[in-house]
mmCIF file of the N, C-alpha and C atoms, coordinates in Angstrom:
data_MODEL
# 
_entry.id   MODEL 
# 
loop_
_atom_site.group_PDB 
_atom_site.id 
_atom_site.type_symbol 
_atom_site.label_atom_id 
_atom_site.label_alt_id 
_atom_site.label_comp_id 
_atom_site.label_asym_id 
_atom_site.label_entity_id 
_atom_site.label_seq_id 
_atom_site.pdbx_PDB_ins_code 
_atom_site.Cartn_x 
_atom_site.Cartn_y 
_atom_site.Cartn_z 
_atom_site.occupancy 
_atom_site.B_iso_or_equiv 
_atom_site.pdbx_formal_charge 
_atom_site.auth_seq_id 
_atom_site.auth_comp_id 
_atom_site.auth_asym_id 
_atom_site.auth_atom_id 
_atom_site.pdbx_PDB_model_num 
ATOM 1   N N  . UNK A 1 1  ? -21.385 -13.122 -4.958  1.00 0.00 ? 1  UNK A N  1 
ATOM 2   C CA . UNK A 1 1  ? -20.904 -13.193 -4.087  1.00 0.00 ? 1  UNK A CA 1 
ATOM 3   C C  . UNK A 1 1  ? -21.067 -12.808 -2.492  1.00 0.00 ? 1  UNK A C  1 
ATOM 4   N N  . UNK A 1 2  ? -20.828 -12.365 -1.454  1.00 0.00 ? 2  UNK A N  1 
ATOM 5   C CA . UNK A 1 2  ? -20.047 -11.803 -1.219  1.00 0.00 ? 2  UNK A CA 1 
ATOM 6   C C  . UNK A 1 2  ? -19.132 -11.264 -0.493  1.00 0.00 ? 2  UNK A C  1 
ATOM 7   N N  . UNK A 1 3  ? -19.179 -10.008 -0.012  1.00 0.00 ? 3  UNK A N  1 
ATOM 8   C CA . UNK A 1 3  ? -18.580 -8.517  0.223   1.00 0.00 ? 3  UNK A CA 1 
ATOM 9   C C  . UNK A 1 3  ? -16.764 -9.217  0.733   1.00 0.00 ? 3  UNK A C  1 
ATOM 10  N N  . UNK A 1 4  ? -16.181 -10.193 0.735   1.00 0.00 ? 4  UNK A N  1 
ATOM 11  C CA . UNK A 1 4  ? -15.091 -10.790 1.044   1.00 0.00 ? 4  UNK A CA 1 
ATOM 12  C C  . UNK A 1 4  ? -14.862 -11.250 -0.160  1.00 0.00 ? 4  UNK A C  1 
ATOM 13  N N  . UNK A 1 5  ? -15.122 -12.305 -1.041  1.00 0.00 ? 5  UNK A N  1 
ATOM 14  C CA . UNK A 1 5  ? -14.841 -12.382 -2.609  1.00 0.00 ? 5  UNK A CA 1 
ATOM 15  C C  . UNK A 1 5  ? -15.187 -11.238 -3.278  1.00 0.00 ? 5  UNK A C  1 
ATOM 16  N N  . UNK A 1 6  ? -15.665 -10.623 -3.210  1.00 0.00 ? 6  UNK A N  1 
ATOM 17  C CA . UNK A 1 6  ? -16.241 -9.208  -4.523  1.00 0.00 ? 6  UNK A CA 1 
ATOM 18  C C  . UNK A 1 6  ? -14.883 -8.423  -3.862  1.00 0.00 ? 6  UNK A C  1 
ATOM 19  N N  . UNK A 1 7  ? -14.398 -8.566  -2.624  1.00 0.00 ? 7  UNK A N  1 
ATOM 20  C CA . UNK A 1 7  ? -12.831 -7.687  -2.547  1.00 0.00 ? 7  UNK A CA 1 
ATOM 21  C C  . UNK A 1 7  ? -11.638 -8.493  -2.925  1.00 0.00 ? 7  UNK A C  1 
ATOM 22  N N  . UNK A 1 8  ? -11.787 -8.817  -2.898  1.00 0.00 ? 8  UNK A N  1 
ATOM 23  C CA . UNK A 1 8  ? -10.660 -10.740 -3.085  1.00 0.00 ? 8  UNK A CA 1 
ATOM 24  C C  . UNK A 1 8  ? -10.728 -10.279 -4.721  1.00 0.00 ? 8  UNK A C  1 
ATOM 25  N N  . UNK A 1 9  ? -11.731 -10.309 -5.356  1.00 0.00 ? 9  UNK A N  1 
ATOM 26  C CA . UNK A 1 9  ? -11.868 -10.421 -6.960  1.00 0.00 ? 9  UNK A CA 1 
ATOM 27  C C  . UNK A 1 9  ? -10.532 -8.621  -7.347  1.00 0.00 ? 9  UNK A C  1 
ATOM 28  N N  . UNK A 1 10 ? -11.543 -7.974  -6.300  1.00 0.00 ? 10 UNK A N  1 
ATOM 29  C CA . UNK A 1 10 ? -10.645 -6.275  -6.609  1.00 0.00 ? 10 UNK A CA 1 
ATOM 30  C C  . UNK A 1 10 ? -9.684  -6.270  -6.833  1.00 0.00 ? 10 UNK A C  1 
ATOM 31  N N  . UNK A 1 11 ? -8.695  -7.148  -5.227  1.00 0.00 ? 11 UNK A N  1 
ATOM 32  C CA . UNK A 1 11 ? -7.396  -7.468  -4.893  1.00 0.00 ? 11 UNK A CA 1 
ATOM 33  C C  . UNK A 1 11 ? -6.642  -7.876  -6.557  1.00 0.00 ? 11 UNK A C  1 
ATOM 34  N N  . UNK A 1 12 ? -7.109  -8.848  -6.744  1.00 0.00 ? 12 UNK A N  1 
ATOM 35  C CA . UNK A 1 12 ? -6.560  -9.789  -7.971  1.00 0.00 ? 12 UNK A CA 1 
ATOM 36  C C  . UNK A 1 12 ? -6.632  -9.465  -9.469  1.00 0.00 ? 12 UNK A C  1 
ATOM 37  N N  . UNK A 1 13 ? -7.318  -7.941  -9.474  1.00 0.00 ? 13 UNK A N  1 
ATOM 38  C CA . UNK A 1 13 ? -7.479  -6.917  -10.504 1.00 0.00 ? 13 UNK A CA 1 
ATOM 39  C C  . UNK A 1 13 ? -6.155  -6.046  -10.660 1.00 0.00 ? 13 UNK A C  1 
ATOM 40  N N  . UNK A 1 14 ? -6.349  -5.644  -9.434  1.00 0.00 ? 14 UNK A N  1 
ATOM 41  C CA . UNK A 1 14 ? -5.585  -4.654  -9.345  1.00 0.00 ? 14 UNK A CA 1 
ATOM 42  C C  . UNK A 1 14 ? -4.270  -4.991  -9.351  1.00 0.00 ? 14 UNK A C  1 
ATOM 43  N N  . UNK A 1 15 ? -3.840  -6.067  -8.427  1.00 0.00 ? 15 UNK A N  1 
ATOM 44  C CA . UNK A 1 15 ? -3.210  -6.586  -8.715  1.00 0.00 ? 15 UNK A CA 1 
ATOM 45  C C  . UNK A 1 15 ? -2.298  -7.176  -10.450 1.00 0.00 ? 15 UNK A C  1 
ATOM 46  N N  . UNK A 1 16 ? -2.820  -7.619  -10.698 1.00 0.00 ? 16 UNK A N  1 
ATOM 47  C CA . UNK A 1 16 ? -2.467  -7.982  -11.863 1.00 0.00 ? 16 UNK A CA 1 
ATOM 48  C C  . UNK A 1 16 ? -2.058  -7.181  -12.611 1.00 0.00 ? 16 UNK A C  1 
ATOM 49  N N  . UNK A 1 17 ? -3.275  -5.418  -12.467 1.00 0.00 ? 17 UNK A N  1 
ATOM 50  C CA . UNK A 1 17 ? -3.116  -4.314  -13.296 1.00 0.00 ? 17 UNK A CA 1 
ATOM 51  C C  . UNK A 1 17 ? -1.790  -4.554  -12.942 1.00 0.00 ? 17 UNK A C  1 
ATOM 52  N N  . UNK A 1 18 ? -1.468  -4.275  -11.415 1.00 0.00 ? 18 UNK A N  1 
ATOM 53  C CA . UNK A 1 18 ? 0.124   -3.469  -11.441 1.00 0.00 ? 18 UNK A CA 1 
ATOM 54  C C  . UNK A 1 18 ? 1.537   -4.675  -11.994 1.00 0.00 ? 18 UNK A C  1 
ATOM 55  N N  . UNK A 1 19 ? 1.049   -5.630  -11.934 1.00 0.00 ? 19 UNK A N  1 
ATOM 56  C CA . UNK A 1 19 ? 1.928   -6.617  -13.228 1.00 0.00 ? 19 UNK A CA 1 
ATOM 57  C C  . UNK A 1 19 ? 2.065   -6.108  -14.479 1.00 0.00 ? 19 UNK A C  1 
ATOM 58  N N  . UNK A 1 20 ? 1.155   -5.851  -14.882 1.00 0.00 ? 20 UNK A N  1 
ATOM 59  C CA . UNK A 1 20 ? 1.217   -6.133  -15.638 1.00 0.00 ? 20 UNK A CA 1 
ATOM 60  C C  . UNK A 1 20 ? 1.901   -4.179  -16.198 1.00 0.00 ? 20 UNK A C  1 
ATOM 61  N N  . UNK A 1 21 ? 1.328   -3.443  -15.983 1.00 0.00 ? 21 UNK A N  1 
ATOM 62  C CA . UNK A 1 21 ? 1.918   -1.379  -15.969 1.00 0.00 ? 21 UNK A CA 1 
ATOM 63  C C  . UNK A 1 21 ? 3.311   -1.790  -15.632 1.00 0.00 ? 21 UNK A C  1 
ATOM 64  N N  . UNK A 1 22 ? 3.859   -2.430  -14.169 1.00 0.00 ? 22 UNK A N  1 
ATOM 65  C CA . UNK A 1 22 ? 5.034   -2.236  -13.679 1.00 0.00 ? 22 UNK A CA 1 
ATOM 66  C C  . UNK A 1 22 ? 6.387   -1.308  -14.463 1.00 0.00 ? 22 UNK A C  1 
ATOM 67  N N  . UNK A 1 23 ? 6.707   -2.571  -15.903 1.00 0.00 ? 23 UNK A N  1 
ATOM 68  C CA . UNK A 1 23 ? 7.624   -2.731  -16.150 1.00 0.00 ? 23 UNK A CA 1 
ATOM 69  C C  . UNK A 1 23 ? 7.242   -1.427  -17.475 1.00 0.00 ? 23 UNK A C  1 
ATOM 70  N N  . UNK A 1 24 ? 6.465   -0.994  -17.434 1.00 0.00 ? 24 UNK A N  1 
ATOM 71  C CA . UNK A 1 24 ? 5.403   0.340   -19.082 1.00 0.00 ? 24 UNK A CA 1 
ATOM 72  C C  . UNK A 1 24 ? 6.933   1.103   -18.296 1.00 0.00 ? 24 UNK A C  1 
ATOM 73  N N  . UNK A 1 25 ? 7.221   2.643   -19.186 1.00 0.00 ? 25 UNK A N  1 
ATOM 74  C CA . UNK A 1 25 ? 7.047   3.300   -19.292 1.00 0.00 ? 25 UNK A CA 1 
ATOM 75  C C  . UNK A 1 25 ? 6.756   4.230   -20.331 1.00 0.00 ? 25 UNK A C  1 
ATOM 76  N N  . UNK A 1 26 ? 6.785   6.032   -19.545 1.00 0.00 ? 26 UNK A N  1 
ATOM 77  C CA . UNK A 1 26 ? 5.955   6.814   -20.548 1.00 0.00 ? 26 UNK A CA 1 
ATOM 78  C C  . UNK A 1 26 ? 6.028   6.329   -21.005 1.00 0.00 ? 26 UNK A C  1 
ATOM 79  N N  . UNK A 1 27 ? 6.801   6.276   -22.480 1.00 0.00 ? 27 UNK A N  1 
ATOM 80  C CA . UNK A 1 27 ? 6.527   6.183   -24.688 1.00 0.00 ? 27 UNK A CA 1 
ATOM 81  C C  . UNK A 1 27 ? 5.683   4.808   -24.482 1.00 0.00 ? 27 UNK A C  1 
ATOM 82  N N  . UNK A 1 28 ? 5.665   4.106   -23.340 1.00 0.00 ? 28 UNK A N  1 
ATOM 83  C CA . UNK A 1 28 ? 5.079   2.959   -23.542 1.00 0.00 ? 28 UNK A CA 1 
ATOM 84  C C  . UNK A 1 28 ? 3.716   3.052   -23.634 1.00 0.00 ? 28 UNK A C  1 
ATOM 85  N N  . UNK A 1 29 ? 2.803   4.179   -22.794 1.00 0.00 ? 29 UNK A N  1 
ATOM 86  C CA . UNK A 1 29 ? 1.779   4.148   -22.438 1.00 0.00 ? 29 UNK A CA 1 
ATOM 87  C C  . UNK A 1 29 ? 2.054   5.389   -23.351 1.00 0.00 ? 29 UNK A C  1 
ATOM 88  N N  . UNK A 1 30 ? 1.757   6.484   -23.158 1.00 0.00 ? 30 UNK A N  1 
ATOM 89  C CA . UNK A 1 30 ? 1.570   7.447   -24.223 1.00 0.00 ? 30 UNK A CA 1 
ATOM 90  C C  . UNK A 1 30 ? 2.229   6.940   -26.175 1.00 0.00 ? 30 UNK A C  1 
ATOM 91  N N  . UNK A 1 31 ? 2.697   6.162   -26.570 1.00 0.00 ? 31 UNK A N  1 
ATOM 92  C CA . UNK A 1 31 ? 3.171   6.366   -27.373 1.00 0.00 ? 31 UNK A CA 1 
ATOM 93  C C  . UNK A 1 31 ? 2.856   4.413   -28.169 1.00 0.00 ? 31 UNK A C  1 
ATOM 94  N N  . UNK A 1 32 ? 1.970   4.090   -27.325 1.00 0.00 ? 32 UNK A N  1 
ATOM 95  C CA . UNK A 1 32 ? 1.566   2.106   -28.138 1.00 0.00 ? 32 UNK A CA 1 
ATOM 96  C C  . UNK A 1 32 ? -0.230  3.252   -28.218 1.00 0.00 ? 32 UNK A C  1 
ATOM 97  N N  . UNK A 1 33 ? -0.595  1.879   -28.914 1.00 0.00 ? 33 UNK A N  1 
ATOM 98  C CA . UNK A 1 33 ? -2.295  2.771   -28.695 1.00 0.00 ? 33 UNK A CA 1 
ATOM 99  C C  . UNK A 1 33 ? -3.146  0.760   -30.169 1.00 0.00 ? 33 UNK A C  1 
ATOM 100 N N  . UNK A 1 34 ? -3.599  0.579   -29.029 1.00 0.00 ? 34 UNK A N  1 
ATOM 101 C CA . UNK A 1 34 ? -4.568  -0.390  -29.693 1.00 0.00 ? 34 UNK A CA 1 
ATOM 102 C C  . UNK A 1 34 ? -6.504  0.104   -30.024 1.00 0.00 ? 34 UNK A C  1 
ATOM 103 N N  . UNK A 1 35 ? -6.203  -1.108  -30.801 1.00 0.00 ? 35 UNK A N  1 
ATOM 104 C CA . UNK A 1 35 ? -7.948  -0.437  -31.983 1.00 0.00 ? 35 UNK A CA 1 
ATOM 105 C C  . UNK A 1 35 ? -8.991  -1.550  -29.923 1.00 0.00 ? 35 UNK A C  1 
ATOM 106 N N  . UNK A 1 36 ? -10.164 -0.106  -30.328 1.00 0.00 ? 36 UNK A N  1 
ATOM 107 C CA . UNK A 1 36 ? -11.251 -0.471  -29.168 1.00 0.00 ? 36 UNK A CA 1 
ATOM 108 C C  . UNK A 1 36 ? -12.098 -0.395  -29.976 1.00 0.00 ? 36 UNK A C  1 
ATOM 109 N N  . UNK A 1 37 ? -13.417 -1.893  -29.690 1.00 0.00 ? 37 UNK A N  1 
ATOM 110 C CA . UNK A 1 37 ? -14.337 -2.100  -30.630 1.00 0.00 ? 37 UNK A CA 1 
ATOM 111 C C  . UNK A 1 37 ? -15.160 -2.294  -29.030 1.00 0.00 ? 37 UNK A C  1 
ATOM 112 N N  . UNK A 1 38 ? -16.334 -0.396  -29.853 1.00 0.00 ? 38 UNK A N  1 
ATOM 113 C CA . UNK A 1 38 ? -17.624 -0.632  -29.084 1.00 0.00 ? 38 UNK A CA 1 
ATOM 114 C C  . UNK A 1 38 ? -18.300 -1.367  -29.473 1.00 0.00 ? 38 UNK A C  1 
ATOM 115 N N  . UNK A 1 39 ? -18.781 -2.404  -29.140 1.00 0.00 ? 39 UNK A N  1 
ATOM 116 C CA . UNK A 1 39 ? -19.809 -3.547  -30.024 1.00 0.00 ? 39 UNK A CA 1 
ATOM 117 C C  . UNK A 1 39 ? -21.191 -2.817  -30.093 1.00 0.00 ? 39 UNK A C  1 
ATOM 118 N N  . UNK A 1 40 ? -21.469 -2.604  -28.544 1.00 0.00 ? 40 UNK A N  1 
ATOM 119 C CA . UNK A 1 40 ? -22.654 -2.000  -28.170 1.00 0.00 ? 40 UNK A CA 1 
ATOM 120 C C  . UNK A 1 40 ? -22.864 -0.607  -28.715 1.00 0.00 ? 40 UNK A C  1 
ATOM 121 N N  . UNK A 1 41 ? -21.765 0.423   -28.922 1.00 0.00 ? 41 UNK A N  1 
ATOM 122 C CA . UNK A 1 41 ? -22.332 1.986   -29.089 1.00 0.00 ? 41 UNK A CA 1 
ATOM 123 C C  . UNK A 1 41 ? -22.076 1.385   -31.077 1.00 0.00 ? 41 UNK A C  1 
ATOM 124 N N  . UNK A 1 42 ? -21.340 0.412   -31.497 1.00 0.00 ? 42 UNK A N  1 
ATOM 125 C CA . UNK A 1 42 ? -21.042 0.564   -33.314 1.00 0.00 ? 42 UNK A CA 1 
ATOM 126 C C  . UNK A 1 42 ? -20.313 1.496   -33.407 1.00 0.00 ? 42 UNK A C  1 
ATOM 127 N N  . UNK A 1 43 ? -18.558 1.180   -32.955 1.00 0.00 ? 43 UNK A N  1 
ATOM 128 C CA . UNK A 1 43 ? -17.876 2.274   -33.630 1.00 0.00 ? 43 UNK A CA 1 
ATOM 129 C C  . UNK A 1 43 ? -16.191 1.746   -32.708 1.00 0.00 ? 43 UNK A C  1 
ATOM 130 N N  . UNK A 1 44 ? -15.902 0.997   -33.590 1.00 0.00 ? 44 UNK A N  1 
ATOM 131 C CA . UNK A 1 44 ? -13.898 1.451   -33.331 1.00 0.00 ? 44 UNK A CA 1 
ATOM 132 C C  . UNK A 1 44 ? -13.131 2.310   -33.907 1.00 0.00 ? 44 UNK A C  1 
ATOM 133 N N  . UNK A 1 45 ? -12.827 2.392   -32.429 1.00 0.00 ? 45 UNK A N  1 
ATOM 134 C CA . UNK A 1 45 ? -11.347 3.519   -32.728 1.00 0.00 ? 45 UNK A CA 1 
ATOM 135 C C  . UNK A 1 45 ? -9.844  3.001   -32.205 1.00 0.00 ? 45 UNK A C  1 
ATOM 136 N N  . UNK A 1 46 ? -8.682  4.114   -31.931 1.00 0.00 ? 46 UNK A N  1 
ATOM 137 C CA . UNK A 1 46 ? -7.846  3.039   -31.487 1.00 0.00 ? 46 UNK A CA 1 
ATOM 138 C C  . UNK A 1 46 ? -7.365  3.844   -30.413 1.00 0.00 ? 46 UNK A C  1 
ATOM 139 N N  . UNK A 1 47 ? -7.252  3.855   -29.544 1.00 0.00 ? 47 UNK A N  1 
ATOM 140 C CA . UNK A 1 47 ? -6.927  4.368   -27.838 1.00 0.00 ? 47 UNK A CA 1 
ATOM 141 C C  . UNK A 1 47 ? -5.539  4.411   -27.691 1.00 0.00 ? 47 UNK A C  1 
ATOM 142 N N  . UNK A 1 48 ? -5.030  5.165   -26.741 1.00 0.00 ? 48 UNK A N  1 
ATOM 143 C CA . UNK A 1 48 ? -3.521  4.514   -26.319 1.00 0.00 ? 48 UNK A CA 1 
ATOM 144 C C  . UNK A 1 48 ? -3.332  4.003   -25.268 1.00 0.00 ? 48 UNK A C  1 
ATOM 145 N N  . UNK A 1 49 ? -2.408  3.507   -25.183 1.00 0.00 ? 49 UNK A N  1 
ATOM 146 C CA . UNK A 1 49 ? -2.388  2.913   -23.129 1.00 0.00 ? 49 UNK A CA 1 
ATOM 147 C C  . UNK A 1 49 ? -2.928  4.317   -22.626 1.00 0.00 ? 49 UNK A C  1 
ATOM 148 N N  . UNK A 1 50 ? -2.463  4.970   -22.309 1.00 0.00 ? 50 UNK A N  1 
ATOM 149 C CA . UNK A 1 50 ? -2.813  5.915   -21.089 1.00 0.00 ? 50 UNK A CA 1 
ATOM 150 C C  . UNK A 1 50 ? -4.067  6.895   -21.457 1.00 0.00 ? 50 UNK A C  1 
ATOM 151 N N  . UNK A 1 51 ? -4.294  6.464   -22.839 1.00 0.00 ? 51 UNK A N  1 
ATOM 152 C CA . UNK A 1 51 ? -5.905  7.038   -22.511 1.00 0.00 ? 51 UNK A CA 1 
ATOM 153 C C  . UNK A 1 51 ? -6.727  6.087   -21.553 1.00 0.00 ? 51 UNK A C  1 
ATOM 154 N N  . UNK A 1 52 ? -6.218  4.314   -22.787 1.00 0.00 ? 52 UNK A N  1 
ATOM 155 C CA . UNK A 1 52 ? -7.127  3.034   -21.745 1.00 0.00 ? 52 UNK A CA 1 
ATOM 156 C C  . UNK A 1 52 ? -7.776  3.552   -20.241 1.00 0.00 ? 52 UNK A C  1 
ATOM 157 N N  . UNK A 1 53 ? -5.919  3.616   -19.602 1.00 0.00 ? 53 UNK A N  1 
ATOM 158 C CA . UNK A 1 53 ? -5.943  3.640   -18.568 1.00 0.00 ? 53 UNK A CA 1 
ATOM 159 C C  . UNK A 1 53 ? -6.882  4.748   -17.235 1.00 0.00 ? 53 UNK A C  1 
ATOM 160 N N  . UNK A 1 54 ? -6.853  6.228   -18.388 1.00 0.00 ? 54 UNK A N  1 
ATOM 161 C CA . UNK A 1 54 ? -7.116  7.285   -17.270 1.00 0.00 ? 54 UNK A CA 1 
ATOM 162 C C  . UNK A 1 54 ? -8.712  6.817   -17.943 1.00 0.00 ? 54 UNK A C  1 
ATOM 163 N N  . UNK A 1 55 ? -9.648  6.983   -18.792 1.00 0.00 ? 55 UNK A N  1 
ATOM 164 C CA . UNK A 1 55 ? -10.587 6.551   -19.307 1.00 0.00 ? 55 UNK A CA 1 
ATOM 165 C C  . UNK A 1 55 ? -11.661 5.233   -18.798 1.00 0.00 ? 55 UNK A C  1 
ATOM 166 N N  . UNK A 1 56 ? -10.679 4.602   -18.405 1.00 0.00 ? 56 UNK A N  1 
ATOM 167 C CA . UNK A 1 56 ? -11.404 3.250   -18.199 1.00 0.00 ? 56 UNK A CA 1 
ATOM 168 C C  . UNK A 1 56 ? -11.449 3.471   -15.773 1.00 0.00 ? 56 UNK A C  1 
ATOM 169 N N  . UNK A 1 57 ? -10.303 3.839   -15.073 1.00 0.00 ? 57 UNK A N  1 
ATOM 170 C CA . UNK A 1 57 ? -9.724  3.934   -13.613 1.00 0.00 ? 57 UNK A CA 1 
ATOM 171 C C  . UNK A 1 57 ? -10.495 5.248   -13.493 1.00 0.00 ? 57 UNK A C  1 
ATOM 172 N N  . UNK A 1 58 ? -10.014 6.563   -14.494 1.00 0.00 ? 58 UNK A N  1 
ATOM 173 C CA . UNK A 1 58 ? -10.043 7.829   -13.894 1.00 0.00 ? 58 UNK A CA 1 
ATOM 174 C C  . UNK A 1 58 ? -12.120 7.764   -13.664 1.00 0.00 ? 58 UNK A C  1 
ATOM 175 N N  . UNK A 1 59 ? -12.159 7.438   -14.573 1.00 0.00 ? 59 UNK A N  1 
ATOM 176 C CA . UNK A 1 59 ? -13.713 7.524   -14.421 1.00 0.00 ? 59 UNK A CA 1 
ATOM 177 C C  . UNK A 1 59 ? -14.392 6.351   -15.000 1.00 0.00 ? 59 UNK A C  1 
ATOM 178 N N  . UNK A 1 60 ? -14.594 5.184   -15.116 1.00 0.00 ? 60 UNK A N  1 
ATOM 179 C CA . UNK A 1 60 ? -15.329 4.643   -15.432 1.00 0.00 ? 60 UNK A CA 1 
ATOM 180 C C  . UNK A 1 60 ? -14.969 3.706   -13.789 1.00 0.00 ? 60 UNK A C  1 
ATOM 181 N N  . UNK A 1 61 ? -13.745 3.351   -13.624 1.00 0.00 ? 61 UNK A N  1 
ATOM 182 C CA . UNK A 1 61 ? -14.270 2.466   -12.102 1.00 0.00 ? 61 UNK A CA 1 
ATOM 183 C C  . UNK A 1 61 ? -14.935 3.561   -11.087 1.00 0.00 ? 61 UNK A C  1 
ATOM 184 N N  . UNK A 1 62 ? -14.462 4.823   -11.112 1.00 0.00 ? 62 UNK A N  1 
ATOM 185 C CA . UNK A 1 62 ? -14.688 5.453   -10.066 1.00 0.00 ? 62 UNK A CA 1 
ATOM 186 C C  . UNK A 1 62 ? -16.063 5.464   -10.315 1.00 0.00 ? 62 UNK A C  1 
ATOM 187 N N  . UNK A 1 63 ? -16.755 5.378   -11.178 1.00 0.00 ? 63 UNK A N  1 
ATOM 188 C CA . UNK A 1 63 ? -19.070 5.006   -11.929 1.00 0.00 ? 63 UNK A CA 1 
ATOM 189 C C  . UNK A 1 63 ? -19.036 3.900   -11.199 1.00 0.00 ? 63 UNK A C  1 
ATOM 190 N N  . UNK A 1 64 ? -18.275 2.298   -11.341 1.00 0.00 ? 64 UNK A N  1 
ATOM 191 C CA . UNK A 1 64 ? -18.402 2.070   -10.505 1.00 0.00 ? 64 UNK A CA 1 
ATOM 192 C C  . UNK A 1 64 ? -18.890 2.584   -8.595  1.00 0.00 ? 64 UNK A C  1 
ATOM 193 N N  . UNK A 1 65 ? -17.787 2.320   -8.884  1.00 0.00 ? 65 UNK A N  1 
ATOM 194 C CA . UNK A 1 65 ? -17.071 3.153   -6.852  1.00 0.00 ? 65 UNK A CA 1 
ATOM 195 C C  . UNK A 1 65 ? -18.681 3.721   -6.305  1.00 0.00 ? 65 UNK A C  1 
ATOM 196 N N  . UNK A 1 66 ? -19.159 4.516   -7.409  1.00 0.00 ? 66 UNK A N  1 
ATOM 197 C CA . UNK A 1 66 ? -20.397 5.626   -6.424  1.00 0.00 ? 66 UNK A CA 1 
ATOM 198 C C  . UNK A 1 66 ? -21.696 4.176   -6.333  1.00 0.00 ? 66 UNK A C  1 
ATOM 199 N N  . UNK A 1 67 ? -21.853 3.586   -7.550  1.00 0.00 ? 67 UNK A N  1 
ATOM 200 C CA . UNK A 1 67 ? -22.762 2.396   -7.325  1.00 0.00 ? 67 UNK A CA 1 
ATOM 201 C C  . UNK A 1 67 ? -22.612 1.231   -6.418  1.00 0.00 ? 67 UNK A C  1 
ATOM 202 N N  . UNK A 1 68 ? -21.129 0.909   -5.125  1.00 0.00 ? 68 UNK A N  1 
ATOM 203 C CA . UNK A 1 68 ? -21.299 -0.023  -4.409  1.00 0.00 ? 68 UNK A CA 1 
ATOM 204 C C  . UNK A 1 68 ? -21.521 0.772   -3.083  1.00 0.00 ? 68 UNK A C  1 
ATOM 205 N N  . UNK A 1 69 ? -21.202 2.002   -3.471  1.00 0.00 ? 69 UNK A N  1 
ATOM 206 C CA . UNK A 1 69 ? -21.770 3.172   -1.591  1.00 0.00 ? 69 UNK A CA 1 
ATOM 207 C C  . UNK A 1 69 ? -22.398 2.953   -1.772  1.00 0.00 ? 69 UNK A C  1 
ATOM 208 N N  . UNK A 1 70 ? -23.071 3.499   -2.939  1.00 0.00 ? 70 UNK A N  1 
ATOM 209 C CA . UNK A 1 70 ? -25.617 2.884   -2.643  1.00 0.00 ? 70 UNK A CA 1 
ATOM 210 C C  . UNK A 1 70 ? -25.699 1.685   -2.617  1.00 0.00 ? 70 UNK A C  1 
ATOM 211 N N  . UNK A 1 71 ? -25.349 0.794   -3.331  1.00 0.00 ? 71 UNK A N  1 
ATOM 212 C CA . UNK A 1 71 ? -25.838 -0.697  -2.752  1.00 0.00 ? 71 UNK A CA 1 
ATOM 213 C C  . UNK A 1 71 ? -24.800 -0.959  -0.838  1.00 0.00 ? 71 UNK A C  1 
ATOM 214 N N  . UNK A 1 72 ? -24.115 -0.675  -0.568  1.00 0.00 ? 72 UNK A N  1 
ATOM 215 C CA . UNK A 1 72 ? -23.532 -0.601  0.550   1.00 0.00 ? 72 UNK A CA 1 
ATOM 216 C C  . UNK A 1 72 ? -24.403 0.031   1.972   1.00 0.00 ? 72 UNK A C  1 
ATOM 217 N N  . UNK A 1 73 ? -24.668 1.314   1.069   1.00 0.00 ? 73 UNK A N  1 
ATOM 218 C CA . UNK A 1 73 ? -25.718 2.665   2.465   1.00 0.00 ? 73 UNK A CA 1 
ATOM 219 C C  . UNK A 1 73 ? -26.577 1.788   2.008   1.00 0.00 ? 73 UNK A C  1 
ATOM 220 N N  . UNK A 1 74 ? -27.192 1.307   1.116   1.00 0.00 ? 74 UNK A N  1 
ATOM 221 C CA . UNK A 1 74 ? -28.707 0.059   1.140   1.00 0.00 ? 74 UNK A CA 1 
ATOM 222 C C  . UNK A 1 74 ? -28.534 -1.086  1.827   1.00 0.00 ? 74 UNK A C  1 
ATOM 223 N N  . UNK A 1 75 ? -27.636 -1.213  1.794   1.00 0.00 ? 75 UNK A N  1 
ATOM 224 C CA . UNK A 1 75 ? -27.376 -2.627  2.506   1.00 0.00 ? 75 UNK A CA 1 
ATOM 225 C C  . UNK A 1 75 ? -27.543 -2.383  3.933   1.00 0.00 ? 75 UNK A C  1 
ATOM 226 N N  . UNK A 1 76 ? -26.135 -0.821  4.850   1.00 0.00 ? 76 UNK A N  1 
ATOM 227 C CA . UNK A 1 76 ? -26.061 -1.335  6.445   1.00 0.00 ? 76 UNK A CA 1 
ATOM 228 C C  . UNK A 1 76 ? -25.869 -0.995  5.766   1.00 0.00 ? 76 UNK A C  1 
ATOM 229 N N  . UNK A 1 77 ? -24.348 -0.921  5.792   1.00 0.00 ? 77 UNK A N  1 
ATOM 230 C CA . UNK A 1 77 ? -22.844 -1.020  5.831   1.00 0.00 ? 77 UNK A CA 1 
ATOM 231 C C  . UNK A 1 77 ? -22.775 -0.094  5.873   1.00 0.00 ? 77 UNK A C  1 
# 
């Protein structure tokens, strides 16, 4: 994919997240949990929606943004 396709995919992802979370209350985010299956690490555990959002987007995606910056820099963008 080229940069414009990647940006389009990222925009679609965040738009979908925004639509999914638009009607959520604080109680929805803190009070509900789902089971997370880490097959590559061999464990399962319940996590709250808030924990997932913080973990995936505040930490995990930040790491990917750093990787994207490195790729951009190496390509001279």
